[in-house]
C-alpha positions in Angstrom: 9.6 -41.6 139.2 6.7 -43.9 140.0 5.4 -46.9 138.1 1.6 -46.8 137.6 -0.3 -49.2 139.8 -1.5 -51.3 136.8 2.0 -52.7 136.4 4.5 -54.4 138.6 8.3 -54.4 138.4 10.5 -57.4 138.4 13.5 -57.4 140.8 15.9 -56.7 137.9 13.8 -53.8 136.6 13.5 -52.3 140.2 17.3 -52.5 140.6 17.8 -50.8 137.2 15.6 -47.9 138.3 17.2 -47.6 141.7 20.6 -47.4 140.0 19.2 -44.8 137.6 17.9 -42.5 140.4 21.3 -42.6 142.0 23.1 -41.1 138.9 23.6 -37.4 138.5 21.0 -35.3 136.7 22.2 -34.2 133.2 19.2 -32.3 132.0 16.7 -30.4 134.1 13.6 -28.6 132.7 11.8 -26.2 135.1 8.4 -24.7 134.4 9.2 -24.4 130.7 6.7 -22.4 128.8 6.6 -21.4 125.1 4.3 -18.8 123.6 4.2 -18.1 119.9 3.0 -14.7 118.8 1.2 -14.6 115.5 -0.9 -12.1 113.5 -4.0 -13.7 115.0 -2.7 -13.5 118.6 -0.8 -15.7 121.0 -0.6 -19.5 120.9 0.5 -21.3 124.0 2.6 -24.3 122.8 4.2 -25.5 126.0 3.0 -24.9 129.6 5.0 -25.4 132.8 6.9 -28.5 131.6 9.0 -30.1 134.3 11.2 -33.2 134.2 14.8 -34.4 134.8 17.0 -36.7 132.8 19.8 -38.7 134.5 23.2 -39.7 133.1 23.0 -42.6 130.6 19.2 -42.6 130.7 17.1 -43.1 127.6 14.0 -41.0 127.7 11.3 -41.0 125.0 8.8 -38.1 124.6 5.4 -38.9 123.1 2.0 -37.2 122.7 -0.8 -36.4 120.3 0.0 -34.5 117.1 0.5 -30.8 117.9 1.4 -31.3 121.6 4.8 -29.5 121.2 7.2 -32.4 121.0 9.4 -30.9 118.3 9.1 -27.4 119.9 10.4 -28.9 123.2 13.4 -30.6 121.6 14.4 -27.5 119.6 14.4 -25.5 122.8 16.5 -28.1 124.5 18.9 -28.0 121.5 19.1 -24.2 121.8 17.7 -23.7 118.3 14.6 -21.9 119.6 14.1 -19.6 122.6 11.6 -20.3 125.4 9.2 -17.7 126.8 9.7 -18.6 130.5 11.2 -21.2 132.8 14.6 -22.8 132.7 16.6 -25.4 130.8 19.7 -26.6 132.7 22.4 -28.9 131.3 24.8 -29.9 134.0 23.3 -27.1 136.1 24.2 -24.5 133.4 21.4 -22.6 131.5 21.0 -23.5 127.9 21.2 -20.2 125.9 21.9 -21.5 122.4 23.4 -24.4 120.4 26.5 -26.0 121.8 28.9 -29.0 121.6 27.4 -30.4 124.8 24.3 -31.3 122.8 24.0 -33.5 119.6 21.0 -33.3 117.4 19.5 -35.7 114.9 16.5 -34.7 112.8 13.9 -36.8 111.0 15.0 -35.4 107.6 18.4 -36.3 106.1 20.5 -33.3 107.0 23.8 -34.4 105.5 25.7 -32.1 103.2 25.3 -33.7 99.7 28.5 -32.3 98.4 30.6 -33.8 101.2 31.7 -37.4 101.6 30.5 -39.5 104.5 33.8 -38.9 106.4 33.8 -35.2 105.7 30.2 -34.9 106.9 31.3 -36.4 110.2 34.4 -34.3 110.3 32.4 -31.1 109.7 31.6 -30.3 113.4 35.1 -31.0 114.5 36.6 -28.7 112.0 34.1 -26.0 112.8 35.5 -26.2 116.3 39.1 -25.7 115.1 40.1 -29.4 115.3 43.0 -30.1 112.9 42.3 -32.2 109.8 44.3 -35.2 110.7 42.8 -35.5 114.2 39.3 -34.8 112.7 39.8 -37.7 110.2 40.9 -40.1 113.0 37.9 -39.2 115.2 35.5 -39.5 112.2 36.9 -42.9 111.3 36.4 -44.1 114.9 32.8 -43.1 114.9 32.1 -44.4 111.5 33.4 -47.8 112.6 31.1 -47.6 115.7 28.0 -47.1 113.5 29.2 -49.7 111.0 30.0 -47.5 108.1 33.8 -47.4 108.0 33.7 -49.0 104.5 31.6 -46.1 103.2 33.8 -43.3 104.4 34.4 -42.0 100.9 30.8 -42.5 99.6 28.4 -39.6 99.2 25.0 -39.2 100.7 23.1 -40.0 97.5 24.8 -43.4 97.4 23.4 -44.4 100.8 20.1 -45.8 101.9 17.9 -44.0 104.4 19.1 -46.0 107.3 22.7 -45.5 106.4 22.2 -41.7 106.1 20.8 -41.6 109.6 23.7 -43.6 110.9 26.0 -41.0 109.5 23.9 -38.3 111.1 24.2 -40.1 114.5 28.0 -40.4 114.0 28.2 -36.7 113.1 26.2 -35.8 116.3 28.3 -38.0 118.5 31.7 -37.1 117.2 31.8 -33.9 119.4 31.2 -36.2 122.4 28.1 -34.3 123.6 26.6 -34.9 127.1 23.1 -35.6 125.6 21.9 -36.7 122.2 18.6 -35.2 121.1 16.6 -37.0 118.4 13.5 -35.7 116.7 11.7 -38.7 115.2 14.9 -39.8 113.5 13.4 -43.0 112.1 10.0 -41.7 111.1 10.8 -41.7 107.4 12.2 -45.2 107.3 10.4 -48.4 106.2 9.4 -50.8 109.0 12.3 -53.2 108.5 15.0 -50.5 108.3 13.4 -48.8 111.3 13.6 -52.0 113.4 17.3 -52.4 112.5 18.0 -48.7 113.4 16.3 -49.1 116.8 18.4 -52.1 117.6 21.6 -50.3 116.3 20.8 -47.2 118.4 20.4 -49.3 121.6 23.8 -51.0 120.8 25.5 -47.6 120.4 23.9 -46.3 123.6 25.0 -49.4 125.6 28.6 -48.8 124.5 29.2 -45.1 125.1 28.5 -42.7 127.9 25.6 -40.8 126.4 22.1 -39.7 127.6 19.4 -39.8 124.9 16.2 -37.9 124.6 14.1 -39.2 121.7 10.9 -37.8 120.2 8.6 -40.3 118.6 4.9 -40.8 117.8 5.3 -44.6 117.7 4.3 -46.2 121.0 6.0 -49.5 120.2 9.2 -47.6 119.5 9.0 -45.6 122.7 8.5 -48.7 124.9 11.2 -50.7 123.1 13.8 -47.9 123.5 13.1 -46.0 126.7 13.9 -46.3 130.3 11.1 -43.7 130.9 8.5 -42.2 128.7 7.3 -38.6 129.0 3.7 -38.2 127.9 2.7 -34.7 126.8 -0.9 -33.4 126.8 -1.9 -31.4 123.7 -3.0 -27.8 123.3 -1.0 -26.7 125.2 1.8 -29.2 125.7 2.3 -30.1 129.4 3.5 -33.1 131.2 0.6 -35.6 131.6 2.6 -38.5 133.0 6.2 -39.8 133.3 6.2 -43.6 133.0 8.9 -46.0 134.0 9.1 -48.8 131.4 8.8 -52.1 133.2 10.3 -54.1 130.3 13.6 -55.7 131.2 16.9 -55.0 129.4 18.5 -55.9 127.1 15.5 -55.4 124.8 14.5 -57.7 122.0 11.6 -58.0 119.5 10.3 -61.0 121.5 9.2 -58.7 124.2 6.6 -56.9 122.1 4.2 -59.7 123.1 5.1 -59.7 126.8 2.5 -58.7 129.4 4.6 -55.7 130.5 4.9 -54.4 127.0 1.2 -54.8 126.2 0.1 -53.2 129.5 2.4 -50.2 129.0 1.1 -49.7 125.4 -2.5 -49.9 126.6 -1.7 -47.2 129.3 0.0 -44.9 126.7 -2.9 -45.3 124.3 -5.4 -44.4 127.1 -3.4 -41.3 127.9 -3.0 -40.1 124.3 -6.4 -41.1 123.0 -8.8 -40.9 126.0 -12.4 -41.9 125.4 -14.6 -38.9 124.8 -17.4 -38.3 127.3 -19.9 -37.5 124.7 -19.2 -39.5 121.5 -20.9 -38.1 118.5 -23.4 -40.5 116.8 -21.6 -42.1 113.9 -23.2 -41.4 110.5 -23.8 -44.6 108.6 -21.2 -44.9 105.8 -24.0 -45.2 103.2 -25.1 -41.7 104.1 -21.6 -40.3 103.9 -20.7 -41.6 100.5 -21.2 -39.5 97.4 -21.4 -41.1 93.9 -19.5 -38.8 91.6 -20.1 -40.7 88.4 -22.7 -43.0 87.0 -21.4 -46.5 87.7 -23.0 -49.1 85.5 -21.4 -52.2 86.9 -22.8 -53.7 90.1 -19.8 -54.7 92.2 -21.7 -55.6 95.4 
């Protein structure tokens, strides 16, 4: 883990990363490759992806559209097989879904016919946990995400942010080693999204959980992450692994800090590099087509 030369680390940030490196590795991805076979031939989605995630680390994954971010996290969750390479969780191969991984999707995946409490209880009961114990555990996690007063409500009675908080509680109630999140706040409005980001950081600070978070939002990645994994597109492969030099605890005030701005500039340069041969831009007047006869002059 090396910080790019365009940034410097404060003593506090350097100490944080030194401590992070000393923790055990929870997740290790080795030479991960994914090939899709279609009627038109083979498509290489991921190519030789390598990285490690340490205990209680918060890692964000970003990249241009189509770079394989969601494919990667589905493989890590055991929801999709990989073609070659290894995915190790606590040094054990990932061969399918398991309680050691929690998953939160972008869409609202709650069961609409179950109450909030029963949605959170569902995974526990599937693992043969008794009803009374499942209720106690569900109530504890609902209190953690601030929804204990809505235990008996149904998903249709909740806002988007509240639904995702239930989804987070449902993912965490099994006490997984790692929480995998695939653009979980992408469908939320800006204000709710900001609240959910702050809420997620608070949860992460208070429990022993490692988070791997997929996002397309650069501000979100910098605000949340210890490190940011940048994927190239077509095929997806590791372009750079960046240590975020913004001190913790994070706040909205840091969005205008030199460290935040410089990190965002670097990410934008990686994801949207300038083209060597830019095509000549066609004047907008030549690209517009008038479909109807407009009588009024509005210029």
